[in-house]
N, C-alpha and C positions, 0 to 999 in steps of 0.2 A: 928386546927387554922383556923379562918375565914379570908376571904379576907379583912375585915375591921381592922384587927390587924395592929399595927404600922409596923411590919415587911413587910406586904403585901400591905399596902396602896399606892394607886397611888399618886405620887407627881407631881402635875401639872407643878411646875417649872422645873422639870427634863424632863418632856415630852415636855414642851415648848423649852427647851434648845436643846433636840435632834432634834425637828422639825425645829427649827431655824437654826442650823448647817446644817441640810440636804438641807434646802431651800437656804440658802446662797452658799453652795457648788455646788448645782445643778445650780443655777443662774450664778455663776462665771464660771462654766464649759461651759454652753451654750453661755454666752456672749463671752468668749474667742474663742470659735469655729466659732461663727458668724464673729468676727474680722478676724480670719484666712481665712474663706471662702470669705470674701468681699475684702481682701487685698492681698492675696497671690494666685498664680497659683498653681494648684495641681503639686507636685513634685519639687516645687521651695524650694531652701535652702537659708535661710538668716542667716549669722553669727551674733550672738548677742554678745558673748564673745569668739570669735575664734572658737576652737575645744572644748570648755568647754560647751557652750550652743548655740544651733542653733534652728531656726524655720525651720521645714521640714514638709511641708504639704503633707499628704497622707490620703487616705480613706482606712480603714482597715475593711475588711470583716470578719476577724477572731478574735481569742483572742490574748493574748501577743505573740509577735514575728510572728503574722499572722498564728498561729496554727489553725487548723480546719476551714480554710477559706471557705471551700465549704459546711460547715454545720452552717451558721449563725443562722438559725432558733433555733438550740439547745442552742446557747448563749443567744438568746432572752428569752427562757424558763428559763434558769438558773438565769438570772438577775431578771426575774419576780418572781421566786421563793425566791431570796434573799430579794427582796423588801417585799414580803408577810410575810416572817419569821420575819424580823425586825419590821414590823408594829404590828404583833401579839405579839412579845416578849416585845415591848416597854412598856407596862403596868407594867412589872415586875421590870423594871429598876428604881432604886432609887438613883443611884450615878451619879454625874456629870462626873466622869471619864468615865463610860460606856455610858453615853448619848453622850459624845464626840466621842467615838469609833463608836457607831451605827449611829450617825449623819453623820460622815464622809463616812462610808460605804454606808449608804443609799443615801446620796447625790450623791456619785460617781456612785453607781449602777443605780440610776434614770438618771443621765447624759448619761451614755452609752446606757441604755435601750430606753431612748428617740431617740437616733440616730438610733438604731436598728428598732424602730417602724416607725419613720417619715422621715428618709432620704433615698435617692435613694439607691439601685434601686427599693425596693418595701417594703411594710409594713411587719414588723417582720423580714426582711432580709437586712435592711439599713446597710450601712457601717458607722463605727465610724470615726470621724474626729480626727486624731492625728497630733500633730504638734510640740511637744517638743522632741528635740534630744540632748542627752548628751553622744556623742560617746566615750569619755574618760572613762565613767562610765559603759555603757551598750550599746549594738547595738540596743536596742528597741527604737521606737518612740512612745510617749505616750501623754496623755492629762491631764487636771486638774482633771477630774473624776477618772482616774487611780491613781493619787497621793492621792486622798482621800481614795480610797480603800486600797491602800498599807500602808498609815500612819495609818489608822484605824485598819488594821490587825496587824501591829506591835504593836500597843497599846493593841490589844485584846490579843496578845501572852504574852506581858509584864505583864498585869493584871492577866492573867491565871497562869503565872509562880509565881507571888506574891500571888496567891490564894485569890484574891479579888472577892468577890461575887457581884452579880448585885445590892445588897443593899449597896455596898461600904466598906463592912467589911472584913477584913482578917480572914481567917479560920485557925484554927490549923490543922495540918496534921492528917487525920484520924478522924476528929471530924466535926459533922454537925452543932455544935453550934458556934456562933461567938466568936472570940478571945476577951480577955478583951480589955478595952480602951486603953492600953499602946501600943497595936499593931494595933490600928485603922489607917486607911488611913487619909490623910489631908481632904479628902472630907467629912468624918464623922464629924469632928469638925465643918465644915461649916454648917452641917445639924442641929446641936444642937441648 
């Protein structure tokens, strides 16, 4: 089967959706971090909804829960790899649902990668600006980029469990061929 076949054809609208989501999410992440840096003091806690939601400005050298804080450069490499994989894989995506998944993950990965590359203390070892605290739910402090990655990965798991391919079609168990139209996802009817 050639790359020009309908199953493998690049869908510019889907690529534009993926790119648009990534740009919007990255921009929202960087804008909120700028607001935090210019309006809060590091370590300051501002109750928004009591203990339900707080702004708590910290600079995180590590991953979630500040893990591997002394190896920031590894996180920079991992984030760069995620971005490269998504950009390479993007040409195969034909589904709006998968465009949403990868757009959110790409925007989030770029947001935190930007911090690691361009924020103090140094290039490639910058600390990520975190500021969202929900102590009732989890002890972590996170940011808009992290939300994009987590929501994108939850959707990734859901689409994988539902066995939805990058083309937006559900597959029958043990079958490489798309299932008949009765089992198609809502995205497929939008493509027709």
